[in-house]
C-alpha positions as CSV (number, residue, x, y, z in Angstrom):
1,X,-28.1,-47.8,-52.6
2,X,-25.3,-45.5,-51.0
3,X,-25.5,-48.5,-48.3
4,X,-24.6,-51.5,-51.1
5,X,-22.1,-49.0,-52.7
6,X,-19.9,-48.6,-49.2
7,X,-20.4,-52.2,-48.9
8,X,-19.1,-53.2,-52.5
9,X,-16.2,-51.1,-51.8
10,X,-15.1,-51.7,-48.9
11,X,-15.7,-55.7,-49.0
12,X,-13.6,-56.1,-51.6
13,X,-15.2,-59.1,-53.0
14,X,-15.8,-60.5,-49.2
15,X,-19.4,-61.5,-48.1
16,X,-22.0,-59.3,-46.7
17,X,-21.4,-61.5,-43.4
18,X,-18.1,-60.5,-43.2
19,X,-18.4,-57.0,-44.1
20,X,-20.9,-56.4,-41.5
21,X,-19.2,-58.2,-38.6
22,X,-16.1,-56.3,-39.7
23,X,-18.1,-53.2,-38.6
24,X,-19.5,-54.5,-35.2
25,X,-22.9,-55.7,-36.9
26,X,-24.8,-59.1,-38.3
27,X,-25.8,-59.9,-42.0
28,X,-29.3,-59.3,-41.2
29,X,-28.7,-56.1,-39.8
30,X,-26.6,-54.7,-42.9
31,X,-28.9,-57.0,-45.1
32,X,-32.3,-54.7,-44.0
33,X,-30.4,-51.5,-44.4
34,X,-29.4,-52.3,-48.2
35,X,-33.4,-53.8,-48.4
36,X,-35.0,-51.3,-46.9
37,X,-33.1,-48.2,-47.0
38,X,-33.5,-47.6,-43.2
39,X,-29.9,-46.7,-41.6
40,X,-29.9,-46.5,-37.6
41,X,-27.8,-44.0,-35.9
42,X,-26.2,-47.1,-34.3
43,X,-25.1,-48.5,-37.5
44,X,-24.0,-45.1,-38.6
45,X,-21.7,-44.8,-35.9
46,X,-20.5,-48.2,-36.4
47,X,-19.5,-47.7,-40.0
48,X,-18.1,-44.3,-39.0
49,X,-15.9,-46.0,-36.5
50,X,-14.3,-48.2,-39.5
51,X,-14.7,-46.5,-42.2
52,X,-14.6,-42.1,-41.3
53,X,-13.8,-40.5,-44.5
54,X,-17.7,-41.9,-45.3
55,X,-20.1,-39.0,-44.2
56,X,-23.0,-40.4,-42.5
57,X,-24.7,-37.1,-44.2
58,X,-24.0,-38.9,-47.7
59,X,-25.4,-42.3,-46.3
60,X,-28.8,-40.5,-44.9
61,X,-29.4,-37.7,-47.1
62,X,-26.9,-37.9,-50.2
63,X,-25.0,-34.9,-49.2
64,X,-21.3,-35.4,-50.5
65,X,-19.8,-31.9,-48.3
66,X,-16.6,-33.2,-46.8
67,X,-16.2,-36.4,-49.0
68,X,-13.3,-36.2,-51.6
69,X,-13.9,-36.3,-55.2
70,X,-11.8,-39.8,-55.5
71,X,-13.8,-41.4,-52.8
72,X,-17.1,-40.4,-54.1
73,X,-15.8,-41.7,-57.8
74,X,-14.9,-44.8,-56.3
75,X,-18.2,-45.4,-54.4
76,X,-19.9,-44.7,-57.9
77,X,-17.4,-47.5,-59.6
78,X,-18.5,-49.8,-56.9
79,X,-21.9,-49.4,-57.1
80,X,-22.0,-50.0,-60.7
81,X,-20.5,-53.5,-60.6
82,X,-22.7,-56.2,-60.1
């Protein structure tokens, strides 16, 4: 669910394919992360390069340390959108 929130927040209405390619992954790779929840180290590093404010600890384990309250709020709001 956390990777879906990240995509929804940063894709800003764009497609999954555009978001994935924007961070150097394929839409198939990203789709697998969303469906199966196994986020690879390579994907984490790609995401971190393009969105350094997202904590990989948050993606993997839900640990919010180091993330701003505003970012966490934005992620919750993005996740709630259809």
